[in-house]
DRENVOTI-360143 format. One line per field, with one value per residue (C-alpha): x, z, y; residue in one letter. Coordinates in Angstrom, 3 decimals, decimal comma, padded with zeros to 6 digits. Layout:
<zadrens>
u: (X:...) $
w: (Z:...) $
v: (Y:...) $
code: (A:...) $
</zadrens>
This chain:
<zadrens>
u: (061,278:060,132:062,868:061,963:058,536:059,464:061,558:058,621:056,282:059,039:059,531:055,781:055,651:058,250:057,053:053,443:054,881:057,119:053,880:052,055:054,781:055,560:051,528:051,103:054,111:052,556:049,554:050,603:052,709:049,448:047,551:050,288:050,404:046,564:046,881:049,349:047,923:044,481:046,035:047,976:044,508:043,466:045,541:045,668:044,860:044,055:044,942:044,972:047,878:047,185:045,747:048,018:046,043:043,135:043,172:040,790:040,459:038,792:039,364:037,107:037,269:039,008:036,443:038,485:039,363:037,515:040,356:040,356:041,912:045,570:046,744:049,202:052,963:053,736:056,589:059,630:060,370:057,385:056,046:051,617:050,357:049,926:053,256:056,643:060,270:062,407:066,270:068,241:069,931:066,424:065,382:068,358:068,327:064,633:064,715:061,919:061,188:058,967:056,753:055,229:051,412:049,910:046,972:046,770:044,209:044,646:045,516:046,448:048,066:047,786:046,092:048,365:046,801:048,736:048,403:049,251:049,941:047,334:046,811:044,510:041,537:040,320:043,468:043,413:041,977:042,025:043,258:040,615:040,561:038,523:038,043:038,021:041,017:044,245:047,030:050,100:052,438:052,071:054,596:053,283:055,228:055,575:053,213:054,941:056,111:055,657:053,487:052,913:049,624:050,028:052,331:052,064:051,395:050,196:049,271:046,232:045,359:041,833:039,742:036,953:039,403:040,705:037,392:036,280:039,300:037,827:035,186:036,953:038,672:035,467:034,054:037,527:036,549:033,078:033,902:033,516:030,090:029,048:031,185:028,472:029,201:033,005:032,446:030,666:033,132:035,804:034,141:033,665:037,380:037,316:034,831:037,723:040,087:042,146:043,966:043,315:047,023:046,861:044,219:045,009:048,160:046,194:044,230:047,112:049,105:046,092:047,338:045,596:046,836:046,487:048,215:046,451:048,119:046,747:047,660:047,831:045,025:046,303:049,775:050,352:052,035:050,853:049,131:047,641:047,864:044,889:046,070:049,098:050,742:048,609:045,514:041,833:040,318:036,904:036,063:035,690:038,139:040,773:044,164:045,876:045,396:047,221:047,364:048,692:051,196:051,656:048,965:048,641:046,132:047,486:044,523:044,322:042,575:040,851:039,101:035,492:036,709:038,338:035,824:034,410:037,938:038,268:036,587:036,977:039,702:041,613:045,158:047,684:051,261:052,642:055,763:057,033:060,072:061,670:061,641:062,543:063,280:060,735:056,985:054,118:051,173:048,083:044,032:041,397:039,715:037,144:036,028:034,470:030,750:030,509:032,249:034,302:032,583:035,245:038,079:035,538:037,562:036,561:039,194:040,363:041,942:044,065:045,322:049,280:050,783:053,357:055,576:058,560:057,308:058,483:055,572:055,158:051,518:051,939:054,266:053,759:052,790:051,948:049,738:049,652:046,412:046,446:043,382:042,941:042,513:040,263:040,110:040,876:041,118:042,074:045,060:047,413:049,177:051,080:049,122:052,521:051,603:048,128:047,717:043,957:042,741:039,888:037,516:040,065:042,746:045,792:048,967:051,775:052,591:055,702:054,505:057,762:060,176:063,520:062,529:062,171:058,587:055,802:051,811:049,141:046,431:043,224:042,372:038,758:040,261:038,770:039,327:042,340:044,325:047,574:049,597:047,956:044,981:043,264:042,323:038,920:039,376:042,339:045,155:045,907:048,094:051,640:051,920:054,256:053,828:055,664:055,831:058,236:058,455:054,906:054,525:058,097:056,957:053,905:055,868:057,868:054,422:053,298:056,369:056,226:052,371:050,977:047,850:049,097:047,339:046,428:044,794:043,618:040,521:040,236:037,295:039,269:042,294:045,028:044,269:040,545:041,930:044,160:041,683:039,337:041,441:040,186:041,802:041,594:043,760:044,049:042,849:046,080:047,986:045,044:045,818:049,356:049,173:046,675:049,443:051,784:049,758:050,807:054,650:053,528:051,745:054,915:056,824:053,949:054,562:058,322:057,424:055,265:058,239:060,396:063,169:065,419:066,985:063,589:062,501:065,194:064,508:060,620:061,130:063,619:061,119:058,134:060,515:061,261:057,617:056,599:059,364:057,996:054,515:055,108:055,343:054,880:050,924:051,058:050,640:049,843:049,249:049,169:052,863:053,837:052,543:053,752:057,212:057,174:056,248:059,596:061,327:060,401:060,868:064,676:065,214:063,867:065,859:069,306:068,842:070,024:067,941:064,545:063,405:064,477:062,671:059,405:059,827:059,958:057,135:054,653:054,782:054,875:051,668:050,284:050,807:050,114:046,472:045,849:046,592:045,163:041,800:041,059:041,652:038,129:037,227:039,360:039,149:039,368:038,716:041,443:041,525:043,040:044,421:045,638:047,747:047,154:050,379:052,793:054,670:055,264:051,752:050,413:049,014:050,188:047,931:049,001:047,253:045,934:044,379:042,827:040,606:042,935:045,334:048,857:051,026:054,105:055,021:055,697:055,542:055,589:055,650:052,016:051,035:047,389:047,517:044,878:041,809:040,433:039,189:038,147:037,509:038,986:037,376:033,548) $
w: (-062,948:-066,187:-065,102:-061,748:-062,587:-064,986:-062,485:-059,951:-062,461:-063,604:-059,712:-059,342:-062,445:-060,975:-057,556:-058,766:-061,095:-057,685:-055,941:-058,346:-058,658:-055,148:-054,112:-056,960:-055,573:-052,009:-053,178:-054,863:-052,030:-049,957:-052,176:-052,778:-048,689:-048,529:-051,332:-049,264:-045,961:-047,549:-049,148:-045,753:-044,336:-046,890:-046,269:-042,612:-040,818:-037,298:-035,037:-031,235:-029,484:-028,044:-030,879:-033,908:-036,195:-036,164:-039,065:-039,898:-042,111:-039,509:-035,587:-033,186:-030,710:-031,302:-031,536:-029,479:-026,238:-026,590:-026,543:-028,522:-031,888:-032,377:-035,806:-037,715:-037,517:-041,015:-043,071:-043,712:-046,548:-048,514:-047,745:-047,336:-044,217:-045,202:-047,233:-045,205:-046,322:-046,130:-046,308:-049,328:-046,474:-045,668:-048,762:-049,573:-046,190:-046,639:-050,483:-051,540:-055,139:-056,920:-060,152:-062,593:-063,487:-066,847:-068,490:-069,759:-072,931:-072,305:-069,015:-070,161:-067,038:-065,196:-062,141:-059,237:-056,850:-053,916:-052,533:-052,017:-053,573:-052,067:-052,330:-055,538:-053,568:-056,924:-056,713:-053,122:-051,722:-048,223:-048,013:-045,419:-043,573:-045,186:-041,840:-038,216:-036,310:-034,350:-036,471:-035,598:-037,822:-039,973:-042,754:-043,065:-040,723:-041,615:-043,472:-046,969:-047,467:-050,979:-051,806:-054,391:-055,699:-054,596:-051,953:-048,587:-045,904:-043,051:-041,442:-039,071:-036,561:-037,183:-035,028:-037,840:-040,533:-038,350:-037,752:-041,375:-042,573:-040,384:-043,037:-045,798:-044,848:-044,470:-047,796:-049,436:-048,798:-049,781:-053,016:-055,348:-053,928:-053,490:-055,763:-055,000:-051,490:-051,944:-054,180:-051,746:-049,195:-051,223:-052,382:-048,798:-048,721:-051,854:-050,237:-047,575:-050,352:-049,512:-052,763:-054,531:-054,206:-050,410:-049,895:-052,350:-049,988:-046,931:-048,800:-049,839:-046,246:-044,086:-041,722:-040,535:-040,968:-038,174:-039,750:-043,349:-045,351:-046,519:-049,801:-051,244:-053,341:-054,865:-055,402:-054,054:-050,867:-047,585:-045,831:-043,022:-040,763:-038,771:-036,900:-034,683:-034,258:-031,593:-032,689:-033,185:-036,673:-038,142:-041,578:-043,857:-041,452:-042,882:-042,454:-043,897:-046,459:-049,621:-052,499:-055,555:-056,255:-059,978:-060,139:-057,553:-056,810:-056,550:-054,566:-054,625:-052,576:-054,607:-052,959:-053,951:-056,260:-058,206:-058,834:-062,403:-063,714:-063,573:-065,554:-065,654:-068,291:-067,981:-068,657:-065,130:-064,949:-061,148:-059,836:-056,519:-054,160:-054,721:-058,344:-059,194:-062,830:-063,396:-064,597:-064,565:-067,174:-065,797:-066,540:-063,566:-063,389:-060,329:-058,781:-055,444:-055,452:-052,034:-050,368:-047,341:-045,142:-042,766:-045,327:-048,456:-050,399:-052,884:-053,828:-057,130:-058,221:-060,963:-061,447:-062,307:-063,305:-060,880:-062,900:-061,675:-057,991:-057,833:-056,022:-052,588:-050,651:-048,386:-050,665:-051,223:-055,199:-056,847:-060,294:-062,924:-064,129:-067,739:-070,346:-067,632:-070,295:-069,345:-071,468:-069,205:-069,940:-066,382:-064,514:-063,077:-060,335:-058,532:-055,701:-053,368:-053,233:-051,596:-048,101:-047,126:-043,623:-044,086:-045,283:-047,293:-050,113:-049,232:-051,684:-051,150:-053,909:-054,744:-055,983:-057,151:-058,582:-057,867:-053,976:-051,754:-050,462:-049,978:-049,422:-048,501:-051,187:-050,807:-053,973:-055,186:-056,691:-059,396:-060,055:-059,138:-062,125:-061,822:-059,304:-060,060:-059,001:-061,755:-060,226:-060,334:-059,079:-056,605:-059,308:-062,453:-065,429:-064,860:-060,918:-059,341:-056,290:-053,841:-055,017:-052,694:-048,915:-048,573:-045,090:-044,282:-045,905:-043,591:-040,587:-041,561:-041,783:-038,356:-036,869:-038,509:-037,504:-040,737:-042,250:-042,204:-042,549:-038,841:-039,114:-042,296:-041,449:-038,669:-036,904:-036,153:-033,802:-034,828:-032,397:-033,581:-037,312:-036,342:-034,404:-037,708:-039,932:-041,414:-043,229:-044,073:-041,893:-042,535:-039,608:-039,316:-038,934:-036,382:-034,181:-034,186:-033,346:-030,608:-029,259:-029,547:-027,056:-024,255:-024,887:-025,722:-022,211:-020,685:-022,771:-021,736:-018,152:-018,318:-020,093:-016,756:-014,496:-016,215:-016,570:-019,396:-019,685:-018,574:-021,859:-024,213:-022,978:-023,250:-026,725:-028,196:-026,760:-028,871:-031,848:-031,897:-031,125:-034,362:-036,595:-036,453:-038,181:-041,820:-043,928:-047,120:-047,711:-046,151:-048,449:-048,570:-045,320:-043,405:-044,026:-043,780:-040,410:-039,259:-040,953:-038,822:-035,597:-036,122:-036,796:-033,728:-031,504:-033,090:-031,934:-028,776:-027,783:-029,198:-027,015:-023,618:-022,637:-021,904:-024,003:-027,241:-025,984:-025,264:-028,708:-030,330:-028,350:-029,512:-033,025:-032,367:-030,679:-033,539:-035,902:-033,280:-032,835:-036,297:-036,721:-033,315:-033,983:-036,881:-034,840:-034,331:-031,384:-028,862:-025,430:-023,026:-023,882:-024,659:-024,197:-026,085:-023,938:-024,457:-022,766:-024,232:-022,967:-024,151:-027,526:-026,812:-026,119:-029,610:-027,737:-027,552:-027,447:-025,916:-025,599:-022,198:-020,736:-018,021:-018,086:-015,174:-016,427:-015,732:-017,869:-019,609:-021,020:-017,702:-015,308:-011,621:-012,467:-014,105:-013,758:-014,260:-016,813:-019,639:-020,315:-022,285:-025,637:-027,536:-026,269:-028,735:-029,319:-028,590) $
v: (045,558:043,393:041,029:041,098:040,211:037,579:035,750:035,451:034,043:031,398:030,864:030,040:027,748:025,592:025,357:024,549:021,833:020,374:020,183:018,689:015,924:015,490:015,241:012,574:010,489:010,556:009,745:006,994:005,797:006,049:003,955:001,257:000,950:000,600:-001,825:-003,756:-003,471:-004,679:-007,744:-008,605:-008,307:-010,793:-013,271:-013,234:-016,319:-016,656:-019,729:-020,737:-020,477:-024,092:-025,770:-024,720:-027,193:-024,421:-022,171:-019,334:-016,588:-014,315:-013,700:-015,802:-018,595:-021,704:-024,507:-027,167:-024,822:-021,657:-019,459:-016,130:-016,851:-014,908:-014,148:-016,693:-015,406:-014,778:-016,414:-014,052:-016,364:-015,345:-018,669:-018,753:-019,790:-023,623:-024,201:-024,980:-025,696:-028,663:-028,530:-030,043:-032,490:-033,716:-034,396:-036,622:-038,419:-039,349:-039,823:-037,716:-037,949:-035,996:-036,135:-033,741:-035,210:-034,846:-036,244:-039,923:-040,160:-044,240:-046,337:-050,270:-051,696:-054,979:-054,930:-056,396:-058,938:-061,087:-064,171:-067,788:-071,370:-073,618:-077,498:-078,232:-079,404:-081,482:-083,385:-084,634:-087,813:-090,102:-093,194:-095,018:-098,230:-101,087:-103,111:-102,314:-103,219:-101,977:-100,017:-102,840:-100,654:-097,453:-096,693:-093,304:-091,293:-087,523:-084,917:-084,162:-087,906:-089,154:-092,445:-094,301:-096,200:-100,003:-099,010:-100,864:-098,029:-099,902:-103,191:-103,541:-106,715:-107,430:-109,939:-109,832:-111,070:-113,825:-115,067:-114,735:-117,138:-119,825:-119,428:-119,724:-123,122:-124,198:-122,954:-124,101:-127,496:-127,324:-125,656:-128,412:-129,170:-125,641:-123,449:-120,352:-120,439:-120,445:-117,301:-115,383:-116,072:-114,954:-111,679:-110,694:-110,716:-109,143:-106,077:-105,695:-104,739:-108,190:-109,459:-112,729:-113,719:-113,516:-115,487:-118,217:-118,240:-118,209:-121,470:-123,368:-122,777:-123,576:-120,674:-117,931:-114,286:-111,980:-108,617:-107,444:-104,751:-101,541:-100,443:-096,740:-096,396:-093,240:-091,517:-088,195:-086,230:-086,872:-083,835:-085,170:-087,980:-089,204:-092,388:-093,366:-096,862:-098,672:-096,625:-098,388:-097,844:-098,561:-099,421:-095,916:-093,771:-091,912:-093,171:-090,000:-087,503:-087,240:-084,497:-084,561:-081,371:-081,700:-079,022:-076,222:-073,457:-069,994:-068,132:-064,313:-061,581:-059,050:-056,063:-055,094:-052,174:-054,522:-057,128:-055,598:-055,818:-059,649:-062,532:-066,360:-067,008:-064,349:-064,106:-063,537:-063,648:-064,927:-064,246:-065,392:-064,099:-067,817:-067,743:-063,849:-064,366:-067,085:-066,242:-068,856:-067,703:-069,105:-068,158:-067,234:-070,361:-069,506:-065,961:-066,596:-065,916:-064,506:-062,068:-061,875:-059,274:-058,905:-058,087:-057,253:-059,398:-062,336:-065,206:-065,265:-068,816:-069,783:-073,374:-074,233:-076,798:-078,038:-081,033:-079,434:-079,247:-075,587:-074,294:-075,231:-074,895:-071,656:-069,672:-065,989:-065,329:-062,030:-061,843:-059,457:-059,382:-058,437:-057,410:-054,572:-051,944:-048,345:-045,105:-042,210:-038,340:-037,262:-037,066:-040,014:-040,183:-043,127:-044,647:-044,130:-040,387:-040,600:-040,889:-041,699:-040,665:-042,932:-039,585:-037,850:-038,287:-036,003:-035,319:-033,007:-030,572:-028,594:-025,133:-024,332:-026,561:-024,501:-024,666:-027,519:-026,301:-027,895:-027,978:-030,320:-030,776:-032,760:-034,615:-036,380:-040,169:-041,982:-045,401:-047,237:-048,950:-050,609:-049,101:-045,529:-043,639:-041,188:-037,662:-036,244:-033,169:-031,479:-031,323:-029,651:-030,781:-029,816:-029,835:-031,711:-033,589:-036,372:-039,753:-041,349:-040,474:-038,666:-040,064:-038,081:-034,768:-035,077:-035,566:-032,632:-030,750:-031,548:-030,545:-027,007:-026,754:-026,679:-028,643:-032,242:-035,973:-035,933:-032,254:-031,821:-030,123:-027,264:-029,122:-032,037:-032,550:-034,582:-037,548:-037,728:-037,953:-040,879:-042,935:-041,777:-043,848:-046,729:-049,578:-053,662:-055,729:-059,375:-061,701:-063,265:-059,820:-058,477:-061,657:-061,197:-057,391:-058,555:-060,957:-057,952:-055,448:-056,900:-056,269:-052,861:-052,281:-053,424:-050,822:-047,954:-048,925:-048,263:-044,718:-044,010:-045,308:-042,874:-045,998:-045,691:-048,917:-050,853:-048,662:-049,773:-053,172:-053,420:-051,339:-054,105:-056,983:-055,410:-054,921:-058,427:-059,472:-057,381:-058,558:-062,051:-060,980:-061,377:-058,435:-059,510:-059,302:-055,594:-052,761:-048,955:-047,178:-050,458:-051,137:-047,520:-047,253:-050,871:-049,831:-046,682:-048,331:-050,596:-047,763:-045,644:-048,828:-049,363:-045,230:-046,120:-049,198:-047,415:-044,007:-043,388:-040,290:-040,008:-036,830:-038,541:-041,616:-039,868:-038,134:-041,184:-042,664:-039,735:-040,714:-044,871:-044,113:-042,214:-045,174:-047,838:-046,233:-046,335:-050,370:-051,270:-049,098:-051,216:-054,859:-056,392:-057,744:-056,344:-058,248:-056,794:-053,032:-050,339:-047,482:-044,312:-041,634:-038,230:-035,517:-032,226:-030,784:-033,539:-032,738:-029,256:-028,518:-030,143:-033,211:-036,765:-040,158:-043,796:-047,006:-048,334:-051,645:-049,204:-046,366:-044,853:-041,954:-042,675:-040,478:-041,997:-038,793:-036,803:-039,507:-038,628:-034,742:-035,304:-038,843:-038,464:-035,444:-036,365:-038,031:-041,159:-039,565:-043,039:-047,058:-049,120:-052,756:-051,479) $
code: (X:X:X:X:X:X:X:X:X:X:X:X:X:X:X:X:X:X:X:X:X:X:X:X:X:X:X:X:X:X:X:X:X:X:X:X:X:X:X:X:X:X:X:X:X:X:X:X:X:X:X:X:X:X:X:X:X:X:X:X:X:X:X:X:X:X:X:X:X:X:X:X:X:X:X:X:X:X:X:X:X:X:X:X:X:X:X:X:X:X:X:X:X:X:X:X:X:X:X:X:X:X:X:X:X:X:X:X:X:X:X:X:X:X:X:X:X:X:X:X:X:X:X:X:X:X:X:X:X:X:X:X:X:X:X:X:X:X:X:X:X:X:X:X:X:X:X:X:X:X:X:X:X:X:X:X:X:X:X:X:X:X:X:X:X:X:X:X:X:X:X:X:X:X:X:X:X:X:X:X:X:X:X:X:X:X:X:X:X:X:X:X:X:X:X:X:X:X:X:X:X:X:X:X:X:X:X:X:X:X:X:X:X:X:X:X:X:X:X:X:X:X:X:X:X:X:X:X:X:X:X:X:X:X:X:X:X:X:X:X:X:X:X:X:X:X:X:X:X:X:X:X:X:X:X:X:X:X:X:X:X:X:X:X:X:X:X:X:X:X:X:X:X:X:X:X:X:X:X:X:X:X:X:X:X:X:X:X:X:X:X:X:X:X:X:X:X:X:X:X:X:X:X:X:X:X:X:X:X:X:X:X:X:X:X:X:X:X:X:X:X:X:X:X:X:X:X:X:X:X:X:X:X:X:X:X:X:X:X:X:X:X:X:X:X:X:X:X:X:X:X:X:X:X:X:X:X:X:X:X:X:X:X:X:X:X:X:X:X:X:X:X:X:X:X:X:X:X:X:X:X:X:X:X:X:X:X:X:X:X:X:X:X:X:X:X:X:X:X:X:X:X:X:X:X:X:X:X:X:X:X:X:X:X:X:X:X:X:X:X:X:X:X:X:X:X:X:X:X:X:X:X:X:X:X:X:X:X:X:X:X:X:X:X:X:X:X:X:X:X:X:X:X:X:X:X:X:X:X:X:X:X:X:X:X:X:X:X:X:X:X:X:X:X:X:X:X:X:X:X:X:X:X:X:X:X:X:X:X:X:X:X:X:X:X:X:X:X:X:X:X:X:X:X:X:X:X:X:X:X:X:X:X:X:X:X:X:X:X:X:X:X:X:X:X:X:X:X:X:X:X:X:X:X:X:X:X:X:X:X:X:X:X:X:X:X:X:X:X:X:X:X:X:X:X:X:X:X:X:X:X:X:X:X:X:X:X:X:X:X) $
</zadrens>
């Protein structure tokens, strides 16, 4: 009996212990599940099925189309909603390079300026005609010809001088009795730059000279010819202009933000593509006091010794302005890492050094020093960012439906962001890009007609037209957009399927719209049009010279699908 009671008591104790353990385990599991659920709710993002660039932390309506937002798909590989992964093969093909950013206590770099060699206007001269007449012979036949002081450059028939010689003959006969009259007549010929030797010859022979020589008053290279043989010239009018190229000007464009780093007398080192291993040392001799309101630049000039005749007017050169030294305690990043949309500055961060995962980050830029920017906010010391192939990474973000340069904010569609992008384009580049628009319209119409061979031919024509535009002076985002357009034209012309051509046309138009939107004075107006169904319902834009919709992405299937979203040139 006593043993039974003991067993019962022991069984009760064991049962109570097991119950306690099991109850606590279940309670902990429930707490863990609740905590996990709460965490998932906290990180749950909501998006629009028609506009995947829209991301919200709470459910609601899409600000673009008004549809109900749906939960964004969670990543199965542990990525956050704005992260995306690229394959190692894609990284290698695009030459994606990353750099770990760090503090720089002192930055002392050279400021880089681009420019051209120009004629030294202080060393130019005009060869005039010293009397009225007709050009019988012109020894200067072409621009670039070298002339020497005292060299005969033209002969002129002058009725005025023919008549004056009769006066000279008469005065010569009376020079014994009227020496002052004789001297006055001789001086009149000297005012016409007729030499004493020629006058003595006229007096001795008694024969009238009908053609008088013009001698070069200066040495130099002919830069402009103003008359032709047989033309009539008047006293003081130019025959040609010469430039002394023993010294030349190197003229550079400095942006408004760089003016405070420049001053007269500052040392610069100039290099050129023609002589990559030769450096020309000079000093800044002139800074234009007036800002060009179109390009927001000022002209910075240096005078170069050109005794060896190496530097030719029109040659592209680059200058490194030394003595630009600034203390800086913030982060410095290469300029190639930064993408600027006109309103925001963006970089791509690699959160984990061991995985090819990236995410976009908005940063606030400080001053540009050399080829680097200081970072005011948005990055931390030790973070790894993309420094080469940034636009390729951005394209991968767009294809993944993640935040990118084109849809960095939830309130702006990618097309609106494209149009809003502002940049500085040179006048020459704008004019040449305007000329290429006519060829672009032929390409767009070929897409509307859905003719593969016509598309390939038009793409090749546009590529040839753009290749004629000099790109040496292009830099930054302008250069990146221009090169992307050329790559897509190459892809379109080489492709034999309409689907591949239209896919490349989407990206071509995104880049084309950015550049064309920054052209001033487009006439007639151009229309930026958009189809929301194109590009797998992500939407795509194109340029048109007419407000009438003719969809190049669907042709006859959906010819009028789309709308005008902006008018360029107003």
